[in-house]
N, CA, C and O atoms as a printed pandas DataFrame, in Angstrom:
     atom_number atom_name residue_name chain_id  residue_number  x_coord  y_coord  z_coord
0              1         N          MET        A               1   20.486  -41.942   25.467
1              2        CA          MET        A               1   19.307  -41.823   24.413
2              3         C          MET        A               1   19.248  -41.707   23.348
3              4         O          MET        A               1   18.225  -41.525   22.687
4              5         N          GLU        A               2   20.631  -41.815   22.875
5              6        CA          GLU        A               2   20.432  -41.366   20.860
6              7         C          GLU        A               2   20.172  -42.818   20.715
7              8         O          GLU        A               2   19.528  -42.932   19.672
8              9         N          ASP        A               3   20.380  -44.136   21.320
9             10        CA          ASP        A               3   20.181  -45.264   21.122
10            11         C          ASP        A               3   18.574  -45.176   21.181
11            12         O          ASP        A               3   17.854  -45.394   20.206
12            13         N          ASP        A               4   18.300  -44.968   21.945
13            14        CA          ASP        A               4   16.867  -45.242   22.065
14            15         C          ASP        A               4   15.632  -44.211   21.113
15            16         O          ASP        A               4   14.413  -44.375   21.163
16            17         N          ILE        A               5   16.622  -42.789   19.993
17            18        CA          ILE        A               5   15.968  -42.518   19.122
18            19         C          ILE        A               5   15.853  -43.497   18.316
19            20         O          ILE        A               5   14.891  -43.873   17.646
20            21         N          VAL        A               6   17.100  -43.966   18.440
21            22        CA          VAL        A               6   17.012  -44.917   17.181
22            23         C          VAL        A               6   16.355  -46.437   17.110
23            24         O          VAL        A               6   16.764  -47.333   16.373
24            25         N          GLU        A               7   15.805  -46.483   17.572
25            26        CA          GLU        A               7   14.936  -47.927   18.093
26            27         C          GLU        A               7   13.705  -47.451   17.977
27            28         O          GLU        A               7   12.767  -48.240   17.869
28            29         N          PHE        A               8   13.498  -46.046   17.981
29            30        CA          PHE        A               8   12.319  -45.710   17.979
30            31         C          PHE        A               8   11.814  -45.337   16.591
31            32         O          PHE        A               8   10.879  -45.905   16.027
32            33         N          VAL        A               9   12.327  -44.607   16.234
33            34        CA          VAL        A               9   12.950  -44.882   14.260
34            35         C          VAL        A               9   12.470  -46.009   13.523
35            36         O          VAL        A               9   11.674  -46.146   12.595
36            37         N          LYS        A              10   13.165  -46.757   14.188
37            38        CA          LYS        A              10   13.157  -48.391   13.647
38            39         C          LYS        A              10   11.795  -48.944   13.876
39            40         O          LYS        A              10   10.855  -49.505   13.314
40            41         N          GLU        A              11   11.968  -48.748   14.348
41            42        CA          GLU        A              11    9.951  -49.428   15.085
42            43         C          GLU        A              11    8.752  -48.391   14.082
43            44         O          GLU        A              11    7.826  -48.957   13.501
44            45         N          ARG        A              12    8.934  -46.857   13.995
45            46        CA          ARG        A              12    8.467  -46.668   13.195
46            47         C          ARG        A              12    8.820  -47.251   11.781
47            48         O          ARG        A              12    7.840  -47.617   11.132
48            49         N          ILE        A              13    9.580  -47.344   11.416
49            50        CA          ILE        A              13    9.319  -47.676    9.861
50            51         C          ILE        A              13    9.255  -48.786    9.858
51            52         O          ILE        A              13    9.234  -49.346    8.762
52            53         N          LYS        A              14    9.204  -49.497   10.954
53            54        CA          LYS        A              14    8.193  -51.314   10.436
54            55         C          LYS        A              14    6.695  -50.893   10.264
55            56         O          LYS        A              14    5.979  -51.181    9.305
56            57         N          ARG        A              15    6.486  -50.448   10.933
57            58        CA          ARG        A              15    4.603  -49.974   10.425
58            59         C          ARG        A              15    4.591  -49.217    9.818
59            60         O          ARG        A              15    3.627  -49.285    9.056
60            61         N          ALA        A              16    5.602  -47.817    9.571
61            62        CA          ALA        A              16    5.156  -47.308    8.173
62            63         C          ALA        A              16    3.677  -46.812    7.853
63            64         O          ALA        A              16    3.061  -47.100    6.827
64            65         N          ASN        A              17    3.245  -46.084    8.812
65            66        CA          ASN        A              17    2.016  -45.313    8.691
66            67         C          ASN        A              17    2.477  -44.345    9.383
67            68         O          ASN        A              17    2.761  -44.419   10.579
68            69         N          ILE        A              18    2.635  -42.911    8.351
69            70        CA          ILE        A              18    3.338  -41.681    8.733
70            71         C          ILE        A              18    1.912  -41.227    9.327
71            72         O          ILE        A              18    2.170  -41.077   10.521
72            73         N          GLY        A              19    0.455  -40.907    9.138
73            74        CA          GLY        A              19   -0.266  -40.602   10.210
74            75         C          GLY        A              19   -0.271  -40.566   11.195
75            76         O          GLY        A              19   -1.197  -39.919   11.683
76            77         N          GLU        A              20    0.362  -40.977   11.804
77            78        CA          GLU        A              20    0.425  -41.615   13.857
78            79         C          GLU        A              20    1.411  -41.304   13.949
79            80         O          GLU        A              20    1.718  -41.183   15.134
80            81         N          MET        A              21    2.525  -40.976   12.986
81            82        CA          MET        A              21    4.390  -40.891   13.616
82            83         C          MET        A              21    4.196  -39.650   14.699
83            84         O          MET        A              21    4.082  -39.918   15.895
84            85         N          ASN        A              22    4.168  -38.445   14.285
85            86        CA          ASN        A              22    3.888  -37.509   15.482
86            87         C          ASN        A              22    3.163  -37.890   16.768
87            88         O          ASN        A              22    3.583  -37.756   17.917
88            89         N          GLU        A              23    1.931  -38.417   16.340
89            90        CA          GLU        A              23    1.345  -38.720   18.003
90            91         C          GLU        A              23    2.113  -39.733   18.708
91            92         O          GLU        A              23    2.281  -39.503   19.906
92            93         N          ASP        A              24    2.836  -41.264   18.039
93            94        CA          ASP        A              24    3.607  -41.679   18.381
94            95         C          ASP        A              24    5.187  -41.021   18.836
95            96         O          ASP        A              24    5.933  -41.431   19.726
96            97         N          LEU        A              25    5.351  -40.081   18.065
97            98        CA          LEU        A              25    6.789  -39.848   18.920
98            99         C          LEU        A              25    6.921  -38.547   19.657
99           100         O          LEU        A              25    7.860  -37.849   20.041
100          101         N          LYS        A              26    5.314  -38.486   19.715
101          102        CA          LYS        A              26    4.385  -37.343   21.244
102          103         C          LYS        A              26    4.577  -38.408   22.697
103          104         O          LYS        A              26    4.857  -37.989   23.821
104          105         N          LYS        A              27    4.376  -39.670   22.370
105          106        CA          LYS        A              27    3.743  -41.062   23.184
106          107         C          LYS        A              27    5.000  -40.973   23.697
107          108         O          LYS        A              27    5.153  -40.630   24.869
108          109         N          TRP        A              28    6.265  -41.330   22.731
109          110        CA          TRP        A              28    7.563  -41.639   23.529
110          111         C          TRP        A              28    8.472  -40.712   24.273
111          112         O          TRP        A              28    9.334  -40.943   25.121
112          113         N          MET        A              29    8.036  -39.572   23.714
113          114        CA          MET        A              29    8.483  -38.493   24.483
114          115         C          MET        A              29    7.916  -38.472   26.051
115          116         O          MET        A              29    8.619  -38.555   27.058
116          117         N          GLU        A              30    6.756  -38.367   26.011
117          118        CA          GLU        A              30    6.216  -39.004   27.412
118          119         C          GLU        A              30    7.020  -39.685   28.202
119          120         O          GLU        A              30    7.837  -39.298   29.037
120          121         N          GLU        A              31    6.654  -40.921   27.797
121          122        CA          GLU        A              31    7.917  -42.375   28.559
122          123         C          GLU        A              31    8.888  -41.822   28.663
123          124         O          GLU        A              31    9.001  -41.544   29.857
124          125         N          HIS        A              32   10.297  -41.214   27.739
125          126        CA          HIS        A              32   11.134  -41.221   27.882
126          127         C          HIS        A              32   11.566  -39.790   28.555
127          128         O          HIS        A              32   12.744  -39.565   28.832
128          129         N          GLY        A              33   10.262  -38.606   28.855
129          130        CA          GLY        A              33   10.799  -37.471   30.010
130          131         C          GLY        A              33   11.183  -36.705   28.712
131          132         O          GLY        A              33   12.097  -36.088   29.260
132          133         N          VAL        A              34   11.216  -36.315   27.624
133          134        CA          VAL        A              34   11.268  -35.380   26.899
134          135         C          VAL        A              34   10.045  -34.290   26.855
135          136         O          VAL        A              34    8.979  -34.841   26.583
136          137         N          GLU        A              35    9.998  -33.639   26.948
137          138        CA          GLU        A              35    9.151  -32.532   27.629
138          139         C          GLU        A              35    9.275  -31.526   25.964
139          140         O          GLU        A              35   10.274  -30.999   25.474
140          141         N          GLU        A              36    8.014  -31.561   25.507
141          142        CA          GLU        A              36    7.486  -30.884   24.162
142          143         C          GLU        A              36    7.271  -29.571   24.711
143          144         O          GLU        A              36    6.550  -29.323   25.677
144          145         N          ALA        A              37    8.109  -28.537   23.865
145          146        CA          ALA        A              37    7.486  -27.415   23.961
146          147         C          ALA        A              37    6.493  -26.727   23.909
147          148         O          ALA        A              37    5.857  -26.808   22.857
148          149         N          GLU        A              38    5.927  -25.724   25.072
149          150        CA          GLU        A              38    4.187  -25.996   24.834
150          151         C          GLU        A              38    4.168  -25.116   23.839
151          152         O          GLU        A              38    5.093  -24.394   23.465
152          153         N          ARG        A              39    2.999  -25.202   23.388
153          154        CA          ARG        A              39    2.060  -24.685   22.037
154          155         C          ARG        A              39    1.109  -24.008   22.161
155          156         O          ARG        A              39    0.095  -24.462   22.691
156          157         N          GLU        A              40    1.205  -22.357   21.567
157          158        CA          GLU        A              40    0.218  -21.654   21.916
158          159         C          GLU        A              40   -1.028  -22.180   20.812
159          160         O          GLU        A              40   -1.060  -22.814   19.757
160          161         N          GLU        A              41   -1.987  -21.534   21.700
161          162        CA          GLU        A              41   -2.884  -21.712   20.572
162          163         C          GLU        A              41   -2.839  -21.281   18.605
163          164         O          GLU        A              41   -3.402  -21.808   17.646
164          165         N          GLU        A              42   -2.120  -20.391   18.698
165          166        CA          GLU        A              42   -2.195  -20.247   17.471
166          167         C          GLU        A              42   -1.389  -20.591   17.159
167          168         O          GLU        A              42   -0.545  -20.045   17.869
168          169         N          GLU        A              43   -0.387  -21.888   15.775
169          170        CA          GLU        A              43    0.489  -22.180   15.061
170          171         C          GLU        A              43    1.839  -20.979   15.762
171          172         O          GLU        A              43    1.773  -19.862   16.276
172          173         N          GLU        A              44    2.640  -21.645   15.536
173          174        CA          GLU        A              44    3.871  -20.904   16.007
174          175         C          GLU        A              44    4.619  -20.397   14.379
175          176         O          GLU        A              44    4.402  -21.029   13.345
176          177         N          LYS        A              45    5.341  -19.386   14.433
177          178        CA          LYS        A              45    5.179  -18.577   13.527
178          179         C          LYS        A              45    7.058  -18.827   13.247
179          180         O          LYS        A              45    7.605  -17.854   13.766
180          181         N          ILE        A              46    7.936  -19.607   12.737
181          182        CA          ILE        A              46    9.419  -19.688   12.419
182          183         C          ILE        A              46    9.784  -18.784   12.055
183          184         O          ILE        A              46    9.196  -18.220   11.132
184          185         N          GLU        A              47   11.075  -18.182   12.708
185          186        CA          GLU        A              47   11.704  -16.824   12.320
186          187         C          GLU        A              47   12.963  -17.241   12.462
187          188         O          GLU        A              47   13.264  -18.140   13.248
188          189         N          GLY        A              48   13.933  -16.535   11.607
189          190        CA          GLY        A              48   15.528  -16.749   11.163
190          191         C          GLY        A              48   16.071  -17.563   10.975
191          192         O          GLY        A              48   15.517  -18.493   10.388
192          193         N          LYS        A              49   17.828  -17.703   11.469
193          194        CA          LYS        A              49   18.083  -18.473   10.631
194          195         C          LYS        A              49   17.869  -20.232   10.970
195          196         O          LYS        A              49   16.951  -20.625   11.689
196          197         N          CYS        A              50   18.330  -20.665   10.673
197          198        CA          CYS        A              50   18.759  -22.015   11.022
198          199         C          CYS        A              50   19.828  -22.046   12.402
199          200         O          CYS        A              50   20.944  -21.539   12.295
200          201         N          GLN        A              51   19.364  -22.707   13.744
201          202        CA          GLN        A              51   20.550  -22.934   14.143
202          203         C          GLN        A              51   21.220  -24.417   14.472
203          204         O          GLN        A              51   21.587  -24.964   15.512
204          205         N          ILE        A              52   21.198  -24.772   13.169
205          206        CA          ILE        A              52   21.755  -26.010   13.203
206          207         C          ILE        A              52   22.994  -25.115   12.263
207          208         O          ILE        A              52   23.993  -24.597   12.762
208          209         N          CYS        A              53   22.630  -25.101   10.821
209          210        CA          CYS        A              53   23.639  -24.545    9.888
210          211         C          CYS        A              53   23.753  -23.427    9.753
211          212         O          CYS        A              53   24.781  -23.090    9.166
212          213         N          GLU        A              54   22.688  -22.176   10.257
213          214        CA          GLU        A              54   23.400  -20.999   10.450
214          215         C          GLU        A              54   23.366  -20.392    9.127
215          216         O          GLU        A              54   23.805  -19.249    9.002
216          217         N          ALA        A              55   22.837  -21.104    7.994
217          218        CA          ALA        A              55   23.157  -20.732    6.596
218          219         C          ALA        A              55   21.503  -20.335    5.947
219          220         O          ALA        A              55   21.222  -19.401    5.197
220          221         N          ARG        A              56   20.709  -21.231    6.437
221          222        CA          ARG        A              56   19.782  -21.181    5.343
222          223         C          ARG        A              56   18.427  -20.720    6.598
223          224         O          ARG        A              56   18.743  -20.805    7.785
224          225         N          GLU        A              57   16.914  -20.234    6.223
225          226        CA          GLU        A              57   16.040  -19.877    7.098
226          227         C          GLU        A              57   15.357  -21.124    7.745
227          228         O          GLU        A              57   15.099  -22.201    7.209
228          229         N          ALA        A              58   15.128  -20.719    9.019
229          230        CA          ALA        A              58   14.290  -21.924    9.891
230          231         C          ALA        A              58   13.006  -21.660    9.030
231          232         O          ALA        A              58   12.496  -20.662    8.522
232          233         N          LYS        A              59   12.634  -23.344    9.105
233          234        CA          LYS        A              59   10.994  -23.579    8.392
234          235         C          LYS        A              59   10.731  -24.655   10.309
235          236         O          LYS        A              59    9.590  -24.338   10.642
236          237         N          TYR        A              60   11.267  -25.539   11.329
237          238        CA          TYR        A              60   10.592  -26.557   11.636
238          239         C          TYR        A              60   10.494  -25.783   13.152
239          240         O          TYR        A              60   10.403  -24.585   13.420
240          241         N          ARG        A              61   10.533  -26.619   13.759
241          242        CA          ARG        A              61   10.986  -26.404   15.412
242          243         C          ARG        A              61   11.373  -28.001   15.843
243          244         O          ARG        A              61   10.450  -28.814   15.898
244          245         N          CYS        A              62   12.515  -28.352   16.092
245          246        CA          CYS        A              62   12.697  -29.914   16.538
246          247         C          CYS        A              62   11.626  -29.805   17.975
247          248         O          CYS        A              62   11.803  -28.866   18.750
248          249         N          ILE        A              63   10.441  -30.911   18.268
249          250        CA          ILE        A              63   10.233  -31.506   19.256
250          251         C          ILE        A              63   10.759  -32.184   20.121
251          252         O          ILE        A              63   10.093  -32.928   20.841
252          253         N          ARG        A              64   11.910  -32.073   20.208
253          254        CA          ARG        A              64   12.788  -32.937   21.247
254          255         C          ARG        A              64   13.451  -31.837   21.858
255          256         O          ARG        A              64   13.441  -31.658   23.076
256          257         N          CYS        A              65   14.095  -31.007   20.945
257          258        CA          CYS        A              65   15.666  -29.973   21.745
258          259         C          CYS        A              65   15.298  -28.504   21.485
259          260         O          CYS        A              65   16.004  -27.555   21.827
260          261         N          GLY        A              66   14.143  -28.414   20.856
261          262        CA          GLY        A              66   13.640  -26.824   20.639
262          263         C          GLY        A              66   13.752  -26.246   19.473
263          264         O          GLY        A              66   12.913  -25.625   18.820
264          265         N          LYS        A              67   14.887  -26.503   19.247
265          266        CA          LYS        A              67   15.507  -25.731   18.211
266          267         C          LYS        A              67   14.917  -25.365   16.703
267          268         O          LYS        A              67   13.937  -25.950   16.243
268          269         N          ILE        A              68   15.593  -24.385   16.032
269          270        CA          ILE        A              68   14.265  -24.070   14.928
270          271         C          ILE        A              68   15.799  -24.303   13.705
271          272         O          ILE        A              68   16.969  -23.922   13.662
272          273         N          ALA        A              69   14.834  -25.182   12.840
273          274        CA          ALA        A              69   15.763  -25.619   11.514
274          275         C          ALA        A              69   15.278  -25.485    9.892
275          276         O          ALA        A              69   14.150  -25.375    9.411
276          277         N          CYS        A              70   16.093  -25.520    9.507
277          278        CA          CYS        A              70   15.612  -25.584    8.085
278          279         C          CYS        A              70   15.274  -26.851    7.467
279          280         O          CYS        A              70   15.610  -27.855    8.094
280          281         N          SER        A              71   14.785  -26.974    6.564
281          282        CA          SER        A              71   14.398  -28.509    6.193
282          283         C          SER        A              71   15.627  -29.271    5.596
283          284         O          SER        A              71   15.443  -30.485    5.510
284          285         N          THR        A              72   16.687  -28.873    5.220
285          286        CA          THR        A              72   18.383  -29.334    4.977
286          287         C          THR        A              72   18.507  -30.137    5.685
287          288         O          THR        A              72   18.824  -31.271    5.327
288          289         N          CYS        A              73   18.149  -29.570    7.776
289          290        CA          CYS        A              73   18.732  -29.664    8.877
290          291         C          CYS        A              73   18.040  -30.637    9.920
291          292         O          CYS        A              73   18.484  -30.948   11.024
292          293         N          PHE        A              74   16.823  -31.059    9.315
293          294        CA          PHE        A              74   15.807  -31.420    9.998
294          295         C          PHE        A              74   14.930  -32.795    9.468
295          296         O          PHE        A              74   14.987  -32.955    8.248
296          297         N          TRP        A              75   14.178  -33.745   10.175
297          298        CA          TRP        A              75   13.540  -34.622    9.320
298          299         C          TRP        A              75   12.264  -34.394    9.613
299          300         O          TRP        A              75   11.911  -34.415   10.792
300          301         N          THR        A              76   11.308  -34.125    8.532
301          302        CA          THR        A              76    9.917  -33.221    9.085
302          303         C          THR        A              76    8.914  -34.195    9.050
303          304         O          THR        A              76    7.742  -33.979    9.359
304          305         N          MET        A              77    9.684  -36.006    8.415
305          306        CA          MET        A              77    8.610  -37.036    8.953
306          307         C          MET        A              77    8.482  -37.476   10.385
307          308         O          MET        A              77    7.361  -37.772   10.798
308          309         N          LEU        A              78    9.887  -37.573   11.456
309          310        CA          LEU        A              78    9.308  -37.485   12.722
310          311         C          LEU        A              78    9.656  -35.968   13.341
311          312         O          LEU        A              78    9.959  -36.271   14.495
312          313         N          GLY        A              79    9.739  -35.076   13.287
313          314        CA          GLY        A              79    9.707  -34.047   13.367
314          315         C          GLY        A              79   11.095  -33.181   14.712
315          316         O          GLY        A              79   11.283  -32.303   15.555
316          317         N          ILE        A              80   11.632  -34.251   14.011
317          318        CA          ILE        A              80   13.013  -33.982   14.420
318          319         C          ILE        A              80   14.223  -33.321   13.760
319          320         O          ILE        A              80   14.317  -33.564   12.557
320          321         N          CYS        A              81   15.497  -32.270   14.467
321          322        CA          CYS        A              81   16.215  -31.666   13.701
322          323         C          CYS        A              81   17.352  -32.942   13.900
323          324         O          CYS        A              81   17.116  -33.849   14.698
324          325         N          LYS        A              82   18.778  -32.901   12.975
325          326        CA          LYS        A              82   19.981  -33.450   12.663
326          327         C          LYS        A              82   20.805  -33.692   13.071
327          328         O          LYS        A              82   21.752  -34.396   12.720
328          329         N          GLU        A              83   20.393  -32.661   14.609
329          330        CA          GLU        A              83   21.270  -32.990   15.527
330          331         C          GLU        A              83   20.834  -34.395   16.330
331          332         O          GLU        A              83   21.388  -35.493   16.267
332          333         N          CYS        A              84   20.024  -34.121   16.864
333          334        CA          CYS        A              84   18.719  -35.197   17.734
334          335         C          CYS        A              84   19.260  -36.575   16.899
335          336         O          CYS        A              84   19.717  -37.513   17.552
336          337         N          LEU        A              85   19.185  -36.640   15.470
337          338        CA          LEU        A              85   19.155  -37.751   14.783
338          339         C          LEU        A              85   19.773  -37.775   13.768
339          340         O          LEU        A              85   19.385  -37.546   12.623
340          341         N          PRO        A              86   20.830  -38.070   14.166
341          342        CA          PRO        A              86   22.539  -37.551   13.322
342          343         C          PRO        A              86   22.023  -38.139   11.661
343          344         O          PRO        A              86   20.895  -38.631   11.693
344          345         N          GLU        A              87   22.618  -38.145   10.419
345          346        CA          GLU        A              87   22.620  -38.417    9.164
346          347         C          GLU        A              87   22.844  -39.651    9.495
347          348         O          GLU        A              87   21.964  -40.480    9.261
348          349         N          GLU        A              88   23.982  -40.018   10.068
349          350        CA          GLU        A              88   25.096  -41.083   10.084
350          351         C          GLU        A              88   24.019  -42.206   10.570
351          352         O          GLU        A              88   24.127  -43.351   10.131
352          353         N          LYS        A              89   23.080  -41.898   11.394
353          354        CA          LYS        A              89   22.354  -42.556   12.267
354          355         C          LYS        A              89   21.100  -43.446   11.255
355          356         O          LYS        A              89   20.788  -44.619   11.052
356          357         N          MET        A              90   20.674  -42.149   10.831
357          358        CA          MET        A              90   19.262  -42.183    9.780
358          359         C          MET        A              90   20.033  -43.282    8.974
359          360         O          MET        A              90   19.567  -44.422    8.970
360          361         N          LYS        A              91   21.276  -42.981    8.237
361          362        CA          LYS        A              91   21.812  -43.989    7.062
362          363         C          LYS        A              91   21.590  -45.068    7.449
363          364         O          LYS        A              91   21.288  -45.967    6.663
364          365         N          GLU        A              92   21.667  -45.224    8.548
365          366        CA          GLU        A              92   22.015  -47.206    8.838
366          367         C          GLU        A              92   20.739  -47.725    9.360
367          368         O          GLU        A              92   20.525  -48.935    9.285
368          369         N          ILE        A              93   19.845  -46.907    9.895
369          370        CA          ILE        A              93   18.584  -47.730    9.816
370          371         C          ILE        A              93   17.827  -47.051    8.011
371          372         O          ILE        A              93   16.597  -47.011    7.963
372          373         N          LYS        A              94   18.276  -46.788    7.275
373          374        CA          LYS        A              94   17.190  -46.851    6.081
374          375         C          LYS        A              94   18.372  -48.394    5.285
375          376         O          LYS        A              94   17.917  -49.272    4.552
376          377         N          GLU        A              95   19.703  -48.298    5.684
377          378        CA          GLU        A              95   20.034  -49.317    4.837
378          379         C          GLU        A              95   19.614  -50.708    5.481
379          380         O          GLU        A              95   19.624  -51.721    4.781
380          381         N          GLU        A              96   19.224  -50.752    6.889
381          382        CA          GLU        A              96   18.682  -51.806    7.432
382          383         C          GLU        A              96   17.399  -52.400    7.012
383          384         O          GLU        A              96   17.342  -53.583    6.675
384          385         N          TYR        A              97   16.760  -51.921    7.017
385          386        CA          TYR        A              97   15.038  -51.367    6.655
386          387         C          TYR        A              97   14.893  -51.370    4.928
387          388         O          TYR        A              97   13.850  -51.786    4.425
388          389         N          PHE        A              98   15.812  -50.966    4.231
389          390        CA          PHE        A              98   15.416  -49.990    2.537
390          391         C          PHE        A              98   16.535  -50.809    1.776
391          392         O          PHE        A              98   16.749  -50.599    0.582
């Protein structure tokens, strides 16, 4: 499944339309059977330590795995934590396209 994420990110970089990224990511998740956490009517309040580094306060929730993450451990433009898309893979993608 990691290769699917990499291919998805590469395609998004090609299109580079940031405004649609979260909608396209949700569509990809539906196509691949990845369930998004149910959202309540109000925006979820993220509290506690990052579940990845366990050092900083969490600000985001990964739409792939559901973990809460700090800004250092999260790809904000994609809505995915760095456990779901490791930095090494993102560096490979950046080198190829930038």
